[in-house]
C-alpha positions in Angstrom: 18.3 25.1 -15.1 15.9 23.9 -12.5 13.9 20.7 -12.8 10.1 21.0 -12.7 8.3 19.2 -9.9 6.8 16.8 -12.4 10.2 15.6 -13.5 11.4 14.9 -10.0 11.7 11.2 -9.0 9.5 11.5 -5.9 10.2 8.0 -4.6 14.0 8.2 -5.0 15.7 6.2 -2.3 12.5 4.4 -1.2 12.0 0.7 -1.3 8.5 -0.7 -2.2 7.4 -4.3 -2.0 4.7 -5.0 -4.6 2.6 -8.1 -3.8 0.6 -9.0 -6.9 -0.3 -12.3 -8.6 -1.2 -10.9 -12.0 2.0 -10.6 -14.1 0.9 -7.7 -16.2 -0.2 -5.6 -13.2 3.0 -6.5 -11.3 5.1 -5.5 -14.3 3.3 -2.1 -14.9 3.4 -1.2 -11.2 7.1 -2.0 -11.1 7.8 0.2 -14.1 5.8 3.1 -12.6 7.7 2.9 -9.3 11.1 2.5 -10.9 10.4 5.5 -13.1 9.9 7.5 -9.9 13.2 6.3 -8.5 12.0 3.6 -6.2 13.8 0.3 -5.5 11.2 -2.3 -6.2 10.8 -5.8 -4.6 8.1 -8.2 -5.9 6.2 -11.2 -4.7 3.4 -13.0 -6.4 1.5 -14.1 -3.2 1.3 -13.3 0.5 3.3 -16.4 1.5 6.3 -15.3 -0.6 6.0 -11.7 0.6 5.9 -12.8 4.2 9.0 -15.0 3.7 10.8 -12.0 2.2 9.8 -9.6 5.0 10.8 -12.1 7.7 14.3 -12.5 6.4 15.2 -9.3 4.6 15.5 -5.6 5.0 12.1 -4.0 5.4 10.6 -1.9 2.6 9.3 1.7 3.2 5.9 0.6 2.0 4.1 -2.5 0.8 1.5 -2.4 -2.0 -0.7 -5.5 -1.7 -3.4 -7.0 -3.8 -6.2 -8.7 -1.9 -7.1 -11.7 -3.9 -4.1 -14.0 -4.4 -3.3 -17.7 -4.3 -1.6 -19.4 -1.3 -2.1 -16.5 1.0 -4.4 -13.5 0.2 -3.8 -9.9 1.2 -6.0 -10.1 4.3 -4.1 -13.1 5.8 -0.8 -11.4 5.0 -2.0 -8.3 6.8 -3.1 -10.3 9.8 0.3 -12.0 10.1 2.2 -8.7 9.6 0.2 -7.0 12.4 0.8 -10.0 14.7 4.6 -10.0 14.1 6.4 -7.4 16.2 9.2 -6.7 13.7 6.6 -6.3 10.9 3.6 -4.8 12.7 4.5 -1.2 11.9 5.0 -1.6 8.2 3.0 0.8 6.0 0.7 -1.3 3.8 -1.6 -0.1 1.0 -4.3 -2.4 -0.5 -4.3 -2.1 -4.3 -7.3 -4.0 -5.6 -10.1 -4.1 -8.1 -12.5 -4.3 -5.2 -13.6 -0.7 -4.3 -17.1 -1.0 -3.0 -18.2 0.1 0.4 -17.8 -3.3 2.1 -14.4 -3.7 0.6 -13.2 -0.4 2.0 -14.5 -1.2 5.4 -12.8 -4.6 5.3 -9.4 -3.2 4.4 -9.5 -0.6 7.1 -10.7 -3.1 9.6 -7.8 -5.4 8.6 -5.3 -2.7 9.4 -4.3 -1.5 5.9 -3.0 2.1 5.9 -4.8 2.9 2.6 -7.0 1.5 -0.2 -6.4 2.1 -3.8 -8.8 0.9 -6.4 -7.5 -0.5 -9.7 -6.9 0.8 -12.3 -4.7 3.3 -10.5 -3.1 6.2 -12.5 0.7 6.4 -12.1 0.5 9.9 -10.4 -2.1 8.7 -8.0 -0.1 5.7 -7.1 3.1 7.6 -6.4 1.4 10.4 -4.6 -0.6 7.9 -2.4 2.7 6.3 -1.4 4.3 9.7 -0.7 1.3 10.7 1.5 1.4 7.5 3.6 5.2 7.8 4.0 4.8 11.4 5.1 2.0 10.5 7.5 4.1 7.7 9.1 7.4 9.5 9.2 9.2 8.8 12.5 9.0 12.5 13.5 5.2 12.1 13.8 3.4 9.9 16.3 1.9 6.8 14.6 -1.8 7.3 14.4 -3.9 4.9 16.2 -6.7 3.3 14.3 -10.1 3.0 16.0 -11.2 -0.5 17.0 -14.2 -0.3 14.6 -13.7 2.3 11.9 -16.5 4.7 11.1 -18.0 4.1 7.7 -16.9 6.4 4.9 -19.8 8.5 3.6 -19.5 7.0 0.1 -17.1 4.8 -1.8 -14.0 6.5 -3.2 -13.7 7.2 -6.9 -11.8 4.5 -8.7 -8.0 4.9 -8.3 -8.3 7.2 -5.4 -7.1 6.6 -1.9 -9.8 6.5 0.7 -9.1 8.7 3.8 -8.8 6.9 7.1 -11.9 6.3 9.1 -13.0 9.2 11.3 -11.5 11.8 8.9 -14.0 14.6 8.1 
């Protein structure tokens, strides 16, 4: 008997760091990712996440809220991109802020994607799978433009916005 695609654990063997200060959001995200086979690490602010990343094994992807105490997602992103060992991490912003200026700000800060809460479980796991595929070592890492082109319109809630310059 073959398993259907929907029953496959599409994140099996992947490690995801979730940086989120709201306990309920953190718990739900962790459950979704574990159900898809991911090993999940958690941090409740950017400072704790940075400490984990500087001393531990690097995750395949980081999901990062933007507004958090002690160190927000933008400051975490700046520090990641400035640290050689951490600069190539794949990081998705997962936030309630999904307006046009927010999208521009996350792309300008160096995030690899922007998901607007609430995010459906399938959208979350497929967004992770897409960025992991795009950043696979067999492909050249894409270079981001110095000043990203503005998206034509804000993305629908829960959808990942395509990178700047994408038709």
